[in-house]
C-alpha positions in Angstrom: -37.8 18.3 -20.7 -36.3 16.5 -17.7 -33.9 13.6 -17.0 -35.7 10.3 -17.5 -37.1 9.1 -14.2 -37.7 12.5 -12.7 -40.7 12.6 -10.5 -43.7 14.6 -11.6 -43.8 16.4 -8.3 -40.2 16.7 -7.0 -39.9 16.8 -3.2 -40.2 20.4 -2.0 -41.1 22.4 1.0 -43.4 24.5 -1.2 -47.1 24.3 -0.3 -49.6 23.5 -3.0 -51.7 26.4 -4.2 -55.4 26.9 -3.7 -57.1 24.2 -5.8 -59.7 26.8 -6.9 -56.9 28.7 -8.6 -56.7 26.6 -11.8 -53.8 28.4 -13.4 -51.7 28.3 -10.2 -52.5 24.6 -9.8 -51.4 23.8 -13.3 -48.2 25.8 -12.9 -47.4 24.0 -9.7 -48.3 20.5 -10.9 -46.2 20.8 -14.1 -43.7 23.3 -12.7 -44.5 25.5 -15.6 -43.5 28.5 -13.6 -39.8 27.5 -13.9 -37.6 29.8 -15.8 -36.4 28.4 -19.1 -32.8 27.6 -19.7 -30.7 30.1 -21.7 -29.8 28.2 -24.9 -26.3 29.7 -25.1 -25.4 28.8 -21.5 -27.3 25.6 -20.8 -24.8 22.9 -19.8 -26.8 20.1 -18.1 -30.3 18.8 -17.4 -32.2 20.9 -14.8 -33.8 18.7 -12.1 -37.6 19.1 -12.3 -37.6 21.8 -15.0 -39.9 20.9 -17.9 -38.4 23.9 -19.9 -34.9 22.5 -19.8 -34.1 22.8 -23.5 -31.0 20.8 -23.0 -33.3 17.8 -23.0 -34.4 18.1 -26.6 -33.4 14.8 -28.3 -32.4 13.2 -25.0 -33.5 9.8 -26.3 -30.3 9.9 -28.4 -28.3 8.1 -25.7 -24.9 9.5 -24.9 -25.3 12.8 -26.8 -24.5 15.0 -23.9 -22.6 12.7 -21.5 -19.0 11.6 -22.4 -18.6 9.7 -19.2 -19.5 6.5 -21.0 -16.1 6.5 -22.5 -14.8 4.8 -19.3 -11.9 5.7 -17.1 -9.5 8.3 -18.4 -6.1 6.7 -18.6 -4.5 10.1 -18.2 -5.5 9.9 -14.5 -2.9 7.0 -14.2 -0.1 9.2 -15.5 2.6 9.5 -12.8 4.0 12.9 -11.8 7.6 13.4 -12.8 8.8 13.3 -9.2 6.2 10.8 -8.0 6.6 7.2 -6.9 4.8 4.1 -8.4 2.4 2.1 -6.2 1.3 -1.5 -6.4 -2.3 -2.5 -7.1 -4.1 -4.4 -4.4 -5.5 -7.5 -6.0 -8.0 -8.2 -3.2 -6.2 -8.7 0.1 -2.6 -8.3 -1.0 -1.7 -5.1 1.0 0.6 -7.1 3.2 2.7 -8.2 0.2 2.6 -4.7 -1.4 3.9 -3.1 1.8 6.9 -5.5 2.1 7.8 -5.3 -1.6 7.9 -1.6 -1.4 10.3 -1.8 1.6 12.5 -4.2 -0.4 12.4 -1.8 -3.3 13.6 1.3 -1.4 16.6 -0.7 -0.3 18.9 0.3 -3.2 21.6 -2.2 -2.3 19.1 -5.0 -2.5 17.5 -3.7 -5.7 20.8 -3.3 -7.5 21.7 -6.9 -6.6 18.4 -8.2 -7.9 19.0 -6.4 -11.1 22.4 -8.1 -11.5 20.9 -11.6 -11.1 20.4 -13.8 -14.2 19.5 -17.5 -14.5 22.5 -19.8 -14.3 23.7 -20.9 -17.8 21.8 -23.9 -19.1 19.4 -23.9 -16.1 15.8 -24.6 -17.0 13.3 -21.7 -16.7 11.2 -23.0 -13.8 8.9 -21.2 -11.4 11.8 -20.4 -9.0 13.7 -18.4 -11.7 10.5 -16.9 -13.0 9.8 -15.4 -9.5 13.1 -13.6 -9.5 12.5 -12.4 -13.1 9.1 -11.1 -12.1 10.7 -9.4 -9.1 13.1 -7.7 -11.4 10.3 -6.5 -13.6 8.3 -5.2 -10.6 11.3 -3.3 -9.3 12.0 -1.9 -12.8 8.4 -0.6 -13.1 8.4 0.9 -9.6 11.6 2.7 -10.6 10.8 3.9 -14.1 7.2 3.4 -15.2 5.1 6.3 -16.5 2.0 4.9 -14.6 1.0 5.6 -11.0 0.8 1.9 -10.2 2.0 -1.5 -11.3 0.0 -4.7 -11.4 1.9 -7.6 -9.7 -0.5 -10.3 -10.8 2.1 -12.5 -12.5 4.3 -12.5 -9.3 1.2 -13.3 -7.3 0.3 -16.2 -9.5 3.8 -17.7 -9.4 3.8 -17.5 -5.6 0.4 -19.2 -5.5 -1.0 -16.4 -3.3 -4.7 -16.4 -2.7 -5.6 -12.8 -3.3 -8.8 -13.0 -1.3 -7.0 -14.2 1.9 -5.0 -11.8 4.0 -1.7 -13.3 5.3 0.6 -12.3 8.1 3.1 -9.8 6.7 6.0 -11.1 8.9 5.4 -14.7 7.8 5.3 -13.6 4.2 8.5 -11.7 4.6 10.4 -14.6 6.1 9.0 -17.1 3.5 9.8 -14.8 0.6 13.4 -13.9 1.6 14.2 -17.6 2.4 12.8 -18.5 -1.0 14.9 -15.9 -2.7 18.0 -17.1 -0.8 17.6 -20.7 -2.2 17.4 -19.3 -5.8 20.3 -16.9 -5.3 22.5 -19.7 -3.9 22.7 -21.1 -7.5 24.2 -17.9 -8.8 27.7 -17.7 -10.1 28.1 -14.3 -8.4 29.4 -14.7 -4.9 27.8 -11.4 -3.7 24.4 -12.7 -4.8 24.8 -16.0 -3.1 25.4 -14.2 0.2 22.9 -11.4 -0.4 20.2 -12.5 1.9 22.6 -13.4 4.7 24.4 -10.1 4.4 21.3 -8.0 4.2 18.8 -9.6 6.6 20.4 -12.4 8.7 22.2 -12.0 12.0 23.0 -14.6 14.7 22.7 -14.9 18.5 23.4 -17.6 21.0 21.6 -19.0 24.0 23.7 -19.2 27.2 22.4 -21.9 29.4 23.8 -22.3 32.9 23.0 -25.5 34.9 22.2 -24.5 38.4 23.6 -27.7 39.8 27.1 -27.8 38.3 27.3 -24.2 36.9 28.3 -25.6 33.5 27.6 -23.0 30.8 26.6 -24.2 27.3 25.9 -22.2 24.2 23.8 -22.8 21.1 24.0 -20.6 18.1 21.0 -19.6 16.0 20.3 -17.4 13.0 17.5 -14.8 12.9 15.8 -12.9 10.0 14.0 -10.7 12.5 13.9 -10.2 16.2 10.5 -11.0 17.7 9.4 -8.7 20.5 6.5 -9.0 22.9 4.4 -6.0 23.9 3.7 -6.8 27.6 2.2 -3.5 28.8 0.1 -0.5 27.6 3.2 1.5 26.6 6.4 -0.4 25.7 9.8 1.1 25.0 11.7 -0.7 22.2 14.9 -0.9 24.4 12.8 -2.4 27.2 11.3 -5.0 24.8 14.9 -5.9 23.8 15.8 -6.2 27.5 13.0 -8.6 28.0 13.9 -10.6 24.8 17.5 -11.0 26.0 16.7 -11.4 29.7 17.5 -14.4 31.8 14.7 -17.0 32.2 14.6 -19.9 34.6 14.1 -23.4 33.2 12.3 -25.4 35.9 9.6 -28.1 36.4 8.4 -29.3 33.1 10.9 -27.1 31.3 14.1 -28.3 32.9 17.4 -28.4 31.0 19.1 -31.6 30.0 22.6 -31.1 31.3 25.3 -33.1 29.5 27.6 -32.8 32.5 25.0 -33.9 35.0 23.5 -36.4 32.6 20.0 -35.5 33.6 17.3 -32.9 33.7 18.3 -30.0 35.9 17.1 -26.5 36.8 18.9 -23.9 34.7 18.9 -20.3 33.6 19.0 -19.2 29.9 19.7 -15.8 28.3 20.4 -14.5 24.8 23.3 -12.5 23.4 23.7 -11.2 19.8 26.7 -12.4 17.9 26.3 -10.5 14.7 24.1 -7.8 13.2 22.7 -7.7 9.7 22.8 -4.6 7.4 19.0 -4.4 7.7 17.6 -5.2 11.2 13.9 -6.0 11.5 11.8 -6.1 14.6 8.6 -8.1 14.6 6.2 -6.8 17.2 3.9 -9.6 18.4 0.6 -7.9 17.7 -1.4 -11.2 17.4 -1.8 -13.8 20.2 -3.7 -17.0 20.0 -6.8 -17.2 22.2 -7.3 -21.0 23.0 -10.8 -20.5 24.3 -12.0 -18.7 21.2 -9.8 -20.6 18.8 -8.5 -17.5 16.9 -5.8 -14.9 16.9 -6.5 -11.6 18.8 -4.8 -8.3 18.3 -2.6 -6.7 21.0 -3.2 -2.9 20.8 -0.5 -1.8 23.2 1.6 1.2 22.2 5.3 1.0 21.3 7.7 3.9 21.6 10.7 3.5 19.3 13.7 5.7 18.5 14.8 7.1 15.1 18.4 6.0 16.0 19.1 2.7 17.9 22.4 1.7 19.5 22.5 -2.2 19.7 25.7 -2.6 21.6 23.9 -3.3 24.9 22.6 -6.6 23.6 25.8 -7.8 21.9 28.1 -10.5 23.3 30.9 -8.6 25.1 33.8 -9.8 22.9 31.8 -8.9 19.8 30.8 -5.5 21.2 34.4 -4.5 21.8 35.3 -5.1 18.1 32.6 -3.0 16.6 32.7 0.7 15.8 29.9 3.0 16.6 28.6 2.9 13.0 28.7 -0.9 13.0 26.4 -1.1 16.0 24.1 1.8 15.4 21.0 1.8 13.3 18.7 4.4 11.6 15.0 3.8 11.3 14.1 3.4 7.6 10.8 1.6 7.5 7.6 1.1 9.5 4.9 -1.4 8.6 1.6 -0.7 10.3 -1.6 -2.7 10.6 -5.1 -1.3 11.0 -7.8 -3.7 12.1 -9.0 -5.7 15.0 -7.7 -9.2 14.1 -5.1 -11.1 12.1 -7.7 -12.0 9.5 -9.0 -8.6 8.5 -7.5 -5.1 8.3 -5.1 -3.2 6.1 -1.3 -2.9 6.0 0.4 0.3 5.1 4.2 1.0 4.9 6.2 4.1 5.6 9.6 4.2 4.1 12.6 6.5 4.2 14.1 7.2 0.8 17.8 6.6 1.2 19.9 9.4 -0.1 17.2 12.1 0.4 16.0 11.3 3.9 12.4 11.9 2.8 9.6 9.7 4.0 6.9 8.2 1.8 3.6 6.5 2.7 3.1 3.4 0.6 -0.6 2.5 0.6 -1.1 0.1 -2.3 -1.7 2.2 -5.5 -1.1 5.5 -3.6 2.4 6.7 -2.7 2.7 10.1 -1.2 5.3 12.1 0.8 4.9 12.0 4.5 6.3 14.1 7.3 7.8 12.0 10.1 5.7 14.0 12.5 2.5 12.9 10.7 3.3 9.3 9.7 -0.3 8.3 9.9 0.5 5.7 12.5 -1.7 7.0 15.3 1.7 8.2 16.4 3.3 11.0 18.4 6.7 12.3 17.5 9.1 13.7 20.1 11.5 16.0 18.3 13.8 16.2 21.3 14.1 12.5 22.1 13.6 11.7 18.4 11.1 8.9 19.1 7.8 7.7 17.7 4.9 6.2 19.5 2.3 4.0 17.9 -0.4 1.5 18.6 -0.4 0.4 14.9 3.2 -0.3 14.2 3.7 -4.0 13.4 7.2 -4.2 12.0 10.1 -1.8 12.5 13.0 -1.8 10.0 16.4 -0.3 10.7 19.5 0.1 8.6 23.1 0.0 9.9 24.9 3.3 9.8 28.0 1.9 8.1 25.8 0.9 5.2 26.1 4.0 3.0 23.1 4.8 0.9 23.6 3.7 -2.7 22.2 5.7 -5.6 19.2 4.4 -7.5 20.7 1.8 -9.7 20.4 2.1 -13.5 18.1 -0.4 -15.2 19.7 -3.2 -17.2 18.9 -3.0 -20.9 16.4 -5.9 -20.9 14.5 -4.3 -18.1 14.6 -0.9 -19.6 13.2 -2.4 -22.8 10.4 -4.1 -20.9 9.3 -0.9 -19.1 9.4 1.0 -22.4 7.2 -1.6 -24.0 4.7 -1.2 -21.1 4.8 2.6 -21.3 4.3 2.5 -25.1 1.1 0.5 -24.7 0.0 2.9 -21.9 0.6 5.9 -24.1 -1.3 4.3 -27.0 -4.2 3.8 -24.5 -4.1 7.5 -23.7 -4.1 8.5 -27.4 -7.0 6.1 -28.2 -9.0 7.6 -25.3 -8.3 11.1 -26.6 -9.4 10.2 -30.1 -12.7 8.7 -28.8 -13.2 11.7 -26.5 -12.7 14.1 -29.4 -15.3 12.2 -31.5 -17.8 12.3 -28.6 -17.3 16.0 -28.1 -17.7 16.6 -31.8 -21.1 14.7 -31.8 -22.1 16.8 -28.8 -21.2 20.1 -30.6 -23.2 19.0 -33.6 -26.2 18.3 -31.5 -25.8 21.6 -29.8 -26.0 23.4 -33.1 -28.9 21.2 -34.1 -31.1 22.0 -31.1 -30.2 25.7 -31.2 -31.3 25.7 -34.9 -34.6 24.0 -33.9 -35.3 26.3 -31.1 -34.6 29.4 -33.2 -37.2 28.3 -35.7 -40.0 27.6 -33.1 -42.4 30.4 -32.6 -45.5 30.4 -30.4 -48.9 31.4 -31.6 -48.7 35.2 -31.8 -52.2 35.5 -30.5 -51.2 33.8 -27.2 -50.5 36.3 -24.4 -48.6 33.6 -22.3 -47.1 30.2 -23.2 -45.1 27.4 -21.8 -43.0 24.7 -23.4 -43.9 21.3 -21.8 -42.6 17.9 -22.7 -45.3 15.4 -23.8 -43.7 12.9 -21.5 -45.0 14.9 -18.5 -48.5 13.9 -19.5 -47.8 10.2 -19.8 
């Protein structure tokens, strides 16, 4: 017999026999010259073979095939030393990448674990977001599964899973949202967590070209936004451009308080403080007014593994900082593949603090990655210790005086939640194993049945030659 739907004459380069040779024509038309399967070794249907004994009783659906049991949950069992990924719910790769970068920051993760709702405070969406973030971090740290589904956090944040957002915009909105929630905490270290971790300050120095009066205006930053102005940009050069002096003239004149009017002026930027985690946002998308949409800038950026920030600090601040307080190590790279801001895919590469190993976080799949092969369309210079990439979108550095903290222990309530999820997962594995055993048992029973049938079938002893053919071949 054959698999249902097999053509009577399968495609072949074999030429048809002489039509006058009746026996050869019959053999060719019905493929009766095919060798029969060996009963003891037959394992699957043979394409185009009418003497495939495996097909006996094939109308009994599912006898031979156990694939209808569905996906095997054992495939989702995490390796002992593996990491847990985050499921992509449609177009949520930007969120997954940034959440993984927050997770590998052990100082931040430990602080989030310590948070609890203020006594007597109602359980609103704001507190639920932090509770869901705790659960997400706990499962990334201790789950038995290869990935975690963040759907509850996504729903609380009102994220449209079919719409890709800008990763940098999401990062800033998310950390400022967390900051508002943490400010209500009784723990002072939690109230200042976002400021200590991610927020620095700078000031604008504006000099009136008429009276030479210098004024300053202080501002906070969550990341430093850098333009890519040529085909190959060096990160220090981008910082020079960011901090460089610009002239305020014509329609952009400065309102000088001393002169009491609009005057030409110069303006530059100096850093006043540096956060523990310093992020650089590379301006990969620019707005095209004629086309009415954002276009991607594909220039390359060359960035160092270690970055000294003293050059861009205000002189008095610079003199007060030690080398470790002004020097940063690269710990994260967010990259974007795609031609526009509306389509594409975000992937993160993160350095595991304490081990120095790099991982590639691609939604559900997390795998070790050599710095020389970060998958960024990048070149690594081992002598200058720099990377070069046309895909890098966000660079994350950590200050050297911030010593890597060990992976924090799970609080009891989070450990219990993870164990509950794991118990349900293990039950799913056991249930699949039970159904698989039953299916294999039915297959073995049918194996014995058809072998018994075939053993009892004998052709007419007067026939010198015979062929077994399925009646369906004559339909």
